[in-house]
C-alpha positions as CSV (number, residue, x, y, z in Angstrom):
1,M,40.3,-8.1,50.8
2,K,39.7,-8.1,54.6
3,P,38.6,-4.6,55.7
4,A,40.6,-2.6,58.2
5,D,39.6,-2.8,61.8
6,S,38.4,0.8,61.6
7,T,35.6,0.0,59.2
8,G,32.0,0.0,60.5
9,P,29.9,-3.1,61.2
10,N,27.9,-3.0,58.0
11,T,31.1,-2.9,55.9
12,K,32.6,-5.7,58.0
13,A,29.5,-7.8,57.4
14,V,29.8,-7.5,53.6
15,H,33.6,-7.6,53.2
16,S,35.2,-9.8,55.9
17,E,35.0,-13.2,54.1
18,G,38.8,-13.4,53.5
19,S,40.8,-15.1,50.8
20,E,40.1,-14.1,47.2
21,A,42.0,-17.3,46.2
22,Y,39.1,-19.6,47.0
23,K,36.5,-17.1,45.9
24,N,37.9,-17.1,42.3
25,K,36.6,-13.6,41.8
26,A,33.0,-14.6,42.7
27,V,31.0,-11.7,44.2
28,S,29.2,-14.2,46.5
29,C,31.4,-16.7,48.3
30,P,30.9,-20.2,46.6
31,I,29.4,-23.1,48.5
32,Y,32.1,-25.7,48.7
33,Q,29.7,-28.6,49.1
34,T,32.4,-31.3,49.4
35,S,33.3,-33.7,52.2
36,A,37.0,-33.9,51.3
37,F,39.8,-32.0,49.4
38,A,42.4,-33.5,47.0
39,F,46.1,-33.2,47.9
40,E,48.7,-32.2,45.4
41,S,51.0,-35.0,46.6
42,A,51.5,-37.5,49.4
43,E,54.0,-35.1,51.0
44,T,51.4,-32.3,50.9
45,G,48.8,-34.4,52.6
46,A,51.3,-35.3,55.3
47,R,52.3,-31.7,55.9
48,L,48.6,-30.7,56.1
49,F,47.9,-33.3,58.8
50,R,51.0,-32.3,60.7
51,G,49.8,-28.7,60.6
52,E,52.9,-27.6,58.8
53,E,51.0,-26.2,55.8
54,A,47.8,-24.3,55.5
55,G,45.0,-25.9,53.4
56,F,41.9,-27.9,53.5
57,I,41.6,-31.6,54.3
58,Y,38.1,-32.6,55.2
59,T,35.0,-30.5,55.8
60,R,34.6,-31.5,59.5
61,I,38.1,-30.0,60.0
62,G,37.8,-27.0,57.7
63,N,36.1,-25.7,54.6
64,P,36.4,-22.5,52.6
65,T,32.8,-21.5,52.9
66,I,32.8,-22.1,56.6
67,E,36.1,-20.2,56.9
68,A,34.5,-17.2,55.2
69,L,31.7,-17.2,57.7
70,Q,34.1,-17.5,60.6
71,N,36.2,-14.6,59.3
72,T,33.1,-12.4,59.0
73,V,31.7,-13.1,62.5
74,A,35.1,-12.8,64.1
75,A,35.5,-9.4,62.5
76,L,32.1,-8.3,63.7
77,E,32.9,-9.4,67.2
78,H,36.3,-7.8,67.2
79,G,37.8,-11.2,67.7
80,S,40.8,-13.1,66.3
81,F,39.4,-16.6,65.9
82,A,35.9,-18.1,65.3
83,L,34.5,-21.6,65.3
84,A,31.3,-22.2,63.5
85,T,29.0,-25.0,64.8
86,A,26.0,-26.9,63.8
87,S,23.7,-25.1,66.3
88,G,23.8,-22.6,69.1
89,M,23.7,-25.5,71.6
90,A,26.6,-27.2,69.7
91,A,28.6,-24.0,70.4
92,T,27.6,-24.1,74.1
93,S,28.3,-27.8,74.4
94,T,31.7,-27.5,72.7
95,L,32.6,-24.6,75.1
96,F,31.7,-26.5,78.2
97,L,33.1,-29.9,77.2
98,G,36.2,-28.5,75.6
99,L,37.1,-26.1,78.5
100,L,35.9,-27.8,81.7
101,K,37.1,-30.8,83.7
102,T,36.1,-32.7,86.8
103,G,36.2,-30.4,89.9
104,D,35.7,-27.2,87.9
105,H,33.0,-24.7,89.0
106,V,30.8,-22.6,86.8
107,V,28.9,-19.4,87.7
108,C,26.0,-18.8,85.4
109,S,23.3,-16.3,84.9
110,H,20.0,-17.3,86.5
111,A,18.1,-16.2,83.4
112,V,19.8,-17.8,80.4
113,Y,18.7,-19.8,77.4
114,G,16.8,-22.8,78.9
115,P,18.8,-25.7,77.3
116,S,22.1,-24.0,78.3
117,R,21.0,-24.2,82.0
118,V,19.7,-27.7,81.6
119,L,23.1,-28.7,80.1
120,L,24.8,-27.5,83.2
121,E,22.3,-28.8,85.7
122,R,21.6,-32.2,84.3
123,E,24.6,-33.2,82.0
124,M,27.8,-31.5,83.2
125,V,27.2,-32.7,86.8
126,R,27.7,-36.2,85.4
127,F,31.3,-35.2,84.8
128,G,31.9,-33.7,88.2
129,I,31.4,-30.1,87.1
130,R,29.4,-27.9,89.5
131,S,27.4,-24.8,88.7
132,T,26.0,-21.9,90.7
133,F,23.3,-19.8,89.2
134,V,23.0,-16.1,90.3
135,E,21.5,-12.9,89.1
136,T,24.6,-11.7,87.2
137,S,23.1,-8.2,86.8
138,D,23.9,-8.0,90.5
139,T,27.7,-7.6,90.6
140,D,27.8,-8.3,94.3
141,A,26.1,-11.7,93.7
142,V,28.7,-12.6,91.1
143,R,31.5,-11.7,93.5
144,T,30.0,-13.9,96.2
145,A,29.5,-16.8,93.9
146,L,33.0,-16.9,92.5
147,T,35.4,-19.3,94.2
148,S,39.0,-20.6,93.7
149,D,37.5,-23.5,91.8
150,T,35.6,-21.3,89.4
151,R,36.8,-21.9,85.9
152,L,34.1,-20.1,83.9
153,L,31.6,-17.2,84.4
154,F,28.9,-17.7,81.8
155,V,26.7,-14.7,81.2
156,E,23.8,-14.0,78.9
157,T,23.0,-10.3,78.5
158,P,20.4,-9.0,77.8
159,A,19.1,-12.1,79.7
160,N,16.8,-14.6,78.1
161,P,13.9,-14.0,78.7
162,T,13.9,-11.3,81.4
163,L,16.1,-8.7,79.6
164,T,18.1,-7.9,82.7
165,V,21.5,-6.4,81.7
166,T,24.8,-7.6,83.2
167,D,27.7,-5.2,83.6
168,L,30.2,-7.0,81.4
169,A,33.3,-5.0,82.3
170,A,32.8,-5.3,86.0
171,C,32.1,-9.1,85.8
172,A,35.1,-9.7,83.6
173,E,37.3,-8.0,86.2
174,L,35.8,-10.2,88.9
175,A,36.2,-13.4,86.9
176,H,39.8,-12.6,86.0
177,A,40.7,-11.7,89.6
178,C,39.9,-15.3,90.7
179,G,41.5,-16.9,87.7
180,A,38.3,-17.7,85.8
181,L,37.4,-17.0,82.2
182,M,34.2,-15.1,81.2
183,A,32.0,-16.3,78.3
184,V,29.1,-14.2,77.0
185,D,26.1,-15.5,75.1
186,N,25.6,-12.4,72.8
187,T,22.7,-13.8,70.9
188,F,20.1,-11.3,72.1
189,A,22.2,-8.3,71.3
190,S,24.1,-9.5,68.2
191,P,27.5,-8.1,67.4
192,Y,25.8,-5.1,65.8
193,L,24.7,-3.9,69.2
194,Q,27.3,-5.3,71.6
195,T,30.9,-6.6,71.4
196,P,31.7,-8.3,74.8
197,L,35.4,-8.9,73.9
198,D,35.9,-5.2,74.0
199,L,34.5,-5.2,77.5
200,G,36.8,-7.8,78.9
201,A,35.1,-11.1,77.9
202,D,37.3,-14.0,76.8
203,I,34.7,-15.9,74.8
204,V,31.6,-15.0,72.9
205,I,29.0,-17.5,71.7
206,H,26.0,-17.1,69.4
207,S,23.1,-19.0,68.2
208,M,23.5,-17.8,64.6
209,T,20.0,-19.2,64.1
210,K,18.8,-15.9,65.4
211,F,19.9,-12.4,64.4
212,I,23.1,-13.2,62.6
213,N,21.3,-15.4,60.0
214,G,18.0,-13.6,60.4
215,H,15.7,-15.5,58.1
216,S,14.4,-18.4,60.3
217,D,15.7,-21.0,57.9
218,V,19.0,-22.2,59.4
219,V,20.2,-23.7,62.7
220,A,23.8,-22.7,63.5
221,G,26.2,-21.5,66.2
222,M,29.5,-19.7,66.7
223,I,32.3,-19.3,69.2
224,V,34.5,-16.2,69.0
225,L,37.9,-15.8,70.7
226,R,40.9,-13.6,70.9
227,D,43.4,-15.8,72.8
228,P,45.2,-18.3,70.5
229,A,45.6,-20.7,73.4
230,L,41.9,-20.9,73.8
231,H,41.4,-21.4,70.1
232,K,44.1,-24.2,70.2
233,Q,42.1,-25.9,73.0
234,L,38.6,-25.5,71.7
235,R,39.1,-26.2,67.9
236,P,40.2,-29.8,68.4
237,A,37.3,-30.4,70.7
238,L,34.9,-29.1,68.1
239,I,36.4,-31.3,65.4
240,T,36.5,-34.4,67.6
241,F,32.9,-33.9,68.8
242,G,31.8,-33.5,65.2
243,A,29.7,-30.4,65.9
244,T,30.9,-28.7,62.7
245,I,28.5,-26.6,60.6
246,D,27.6,-27.8,57.1
247,P,28.9,-25.7,54.1
248,H,25.4,-25.0,52.8
249,Q,24.3,-23.9,56.3
250,A,27.4,-21.7,56.5
251,W,26.6,-20.1,53.1
252,L,23.1,-19.3,54.1
253,V,24.2,-17.6,57.3
254,L,26.9,-15.8,55.3
255,R,24.2,-14.5,53.1
256,G,22.0,-13.5,56.0
257,V,24.7,-11.7,58.0
258,K,25.3,-9.1,55.3
259,T,22.0,-7.5,56.2
260,L,22.4,-7.9,60.0
261,G,22.7,-4.1,60.7
262,L,19.7,-3.2,58.5
263,R,17.5,-5.8,60.1
264,V,18.5,-5.1,63.7
265,A,18.1,-1.3,63.2
266,Q,14.5,-1.7,61.9
267,A,13.5,-4.3,64.5
268,Q,14.8,-2.4,67.5
269,A,13.2,0.9,66.3
270,S,9.9,-1.0,66.2
271,A,10.6,-2.7,69.6
272,Q,11.0,0.8,71.2
273,K,7.6,1.9,69.8
274,I,5.9,-1.4,70.9
275,A,7.4,-1.2,74.4
276,E,6.1,2.3,74.8
277,F,2.7,1.3,73.5
278,L,2.5,-1.7,75.9
279,R,3.6,0.4,78.9
280,G,0.6,2.7,78.3
281,H,-1.9,0.0,77.8
282,Q,-4.4,-0.6,80.6
283,S,-4.4,-4.3,80.1
284,V,-0.7,-4.6,80.6
285,A,0.7,-4.9,84.2
286,W,4.4,-4.5,83.4
287,V,6.9,-4.2,80.5
288,S,10.6,-5.0,80.4
289,Y,12.6,-3.4,77.6
290,P,16.1,-1.8,78.2
291,G,15.2,1.1,76.0
292,L,12.6,2.3,78.5
293,P,14.0,4.9,80.9
294,D,12.3,3.1,83.9
295,H,14.1,-0.2,83.1
296,P,16.4,-0.9,86.1
297,H,19.4,-1.3,83.8
298,H,18.6,1.4,81.2
299,E,21.7,3.4,81.8
300,R,23.9,0.3,81.9
301,A,22.5,-0.9,78.6
302,R,23.1,2.6,77.2
303,R,26.7,2.5,78.3
304,Q,27.7,-0.9,77.0
305,M,25.4,-1.4,74.0
306,R,24.9,0.5,70.8
307,G,21.2,0.1,70.9
308,F,18.6,-1.6,73.1
309,G,17.7,-4.6,70.9
310,A,14.5,-6.1,69.5
311,M,13.3,-8.2,72.4
312,V,10.4,-7.1,74.6
313,C,8.8,-8.8,77.5
314,F,5.5,-8.0,79.2
315,G,2.9,-9.4,81.6
316,P,-0.9,-8.8,81.2
317,R,-3.0,-7.8,84.2
318,G,-4.9,-11.1,84.0
319,G,-1.8,-13.2,84.7
320,F,-1.1,-16.6,83.1
321,P,-4.7,-17.1,81.8
322,A,-4.6,-13.7,80.0
323,A,-1.1,-14.5,78.6
324,K,-2.5,-17.7,77.0
325,R,-5.5,-15.8,75.5
326,I,-3.2,-13.1,74.0
327,L,-1.0,-15.8,72.4
328,N,-4.0,-17.4,70.8
329,R,-5.5,-14.1,69.6
330,V,-2.5,-12.6,67.7
331,R,-2.9,-12.6,63.9
332,L,0.3,-10.9,62.5
333,C,2.7,-12.0,65.3
334,T,3.6,-15.6,64.8
335,L,3.1,-17.9,67.8
336,G,6.5,-19.7,67.9
337,V,9.9,-19.9,69.6
338,S,13.2,-18.5,68.4
339,L,14.0,-14.9,67.6
340,G,16.0,-12.6,65.3
341,G,14.2,-13.5,62.1
342,V,12.4,-11.0,59.8
343,E,9.1,-12.0,61.3
344,T,7.8,-11.2,64.8
345,L,7.5,-14.2,67.1
346,I,5.6,-14.4,70.4
347,Q,5.8,-17.1,73.0
348,H,5.5,-18.1,76.6
349,P,8.9,-19.0,78.1
350,A,7.6,-20.6,81.3
351,T,5.8,-23.3,79.3
352,M,7.9,-23.3,76.1
353,T,11.7,-22.4,75.9
354,H,12.3,-22.6,79.6
355,A,9.9,-25.5,80.4
356,G,12.8,-27.7,81.3
357,L,13.6,-25.6,84.4
358,S,12.2,-26.4,87.8
359,D,9.6,-24.1,89.2
360,E,12.2,-22.9,91.8
361,A,14.7,-22.1,89.0
362,K,12.1,-20.2,87.0
363,A,11.1,-18.2,90.1
364,A,14.8,-17.4,90.9
365,A,15.4,-16.3,87.3
366,G,12.3,-14.1,87.2
367,I,10.5,-16.1,84.6
368,A,7.0,-15.4,85.9
369,P,3.9,-17.4,84.7
370,D,2.6,-14.2,83.1
371,L,5.7,-13.4,81.1
372,V,5.2,-13.1,77.4
373,R,8.3,-12.7,75.2
374,L,8.0,-10.8,72.0
375,A,10.8,-11.1,69.4
376,V,10.2,-8.1,67.1
377,G,10.8,-8.6,63.4
378,I,11.1,-6.1,60.5
379,E,7.4,-5.6,59.9
380,D,5.9,-2.0,60.2
381,A,5.6,-1.1,63.8
382,E,2.1,0.3,63.3
383,D,0.9,-3.1,62.1
384,L,2.4,-5.0,65.0
385,I,1.0,-2.5,67.5
386,A,-2.5,-2.9,65.9
387,D,-2.2,-6.7,66.2
388,L,-1.2,-6.5,69.9
389,D,-4.0,-4.0,70.5
390,Q,-6.7,-6.3,69.1
391,A,-5.2,-9.2,71.1
392,L,-5.4,-7.2,74.3
393,A,-8.8,-5.7,73.5
394,D,-10.9,-8.3,75.2
395,E,-8.7,-8.1,78.3
396,Q,-9.9,-4.6,78.8
397,N,-13.4,-6.0,79.3
398,G,-12.2,-8.6,81.7
399,N,-12.7,-11.4,79.3
């Protein structure tokens, strides 16, 4: 049974899978690990291919396990349709390639997942699609960048990795006024903390590798929509490009999403404590976390989010050399990219996740050489603070 729209996010995460018919009374949705499905008759197969009858044909086109995951994430995002993909970048690529054409213009956040920006800067230009990168947390900058050719406003908020916060309602209004769509990469917040469709966005994408799955063992993505016309446009693109998720991947994510709220609540509670600890540490020059009252977009985040998230950025007083030393000294925090898993990860965006950007692009996006990104997991906050404290200890002595 699909829960009513009035149910809370934890209930939706557990009970939004959909059809009991293909679950066969199983408490956990089965893994339909099959490439194809048998037809009852030649006539049935023909009707399925003509779209006259609901059913499954071939897993690249549709699969019960994948459908259960799509139903769940669509419910969490307050959407009507969802398209599961083999990775977060498969979701982004399907969105761009399925939506844009030669002559179209994209306005994109300066600070966005590195490969998403590379896709626009280096690949989409080959198809005659132009992009302008702006600080989308500055609504006036967005207004100036939008033109009559703009087809898409692509926003990531909180931004990766700077944690600036874009006013989604205001930007959606601006985009729609010039005939453009707005898509939001909601990976950093997760649908537990933010539902952009409720704020005017047309499309939401996720790297489900991160918070939605939450266990650092799956690569997956998702596109969520409300408009049936957009679904009708993007679904064939996904099927044709072959970016479909595998049923076993889908089942693993379906298992992980059930604890999304519990994991995010624990991680963001620790993130708040860690941000406050870092702000008071003499070896730390600056801290960016939307939950701190002095964050420039604190009130905006409070207004459009249901929590401040589990991502923290900071810069040590010793700059880039000190940042490298800290990364090499941590013991409990894991030095690695990604985020949203049960373990805390620490990395250096300028030389890792955003290394593909030019120095000019990094500077414009605020990705400073000293910026350290901390993706807080579900460990005890006191243990994580102790680890960061020992990693920062030698910096207090100028070493």
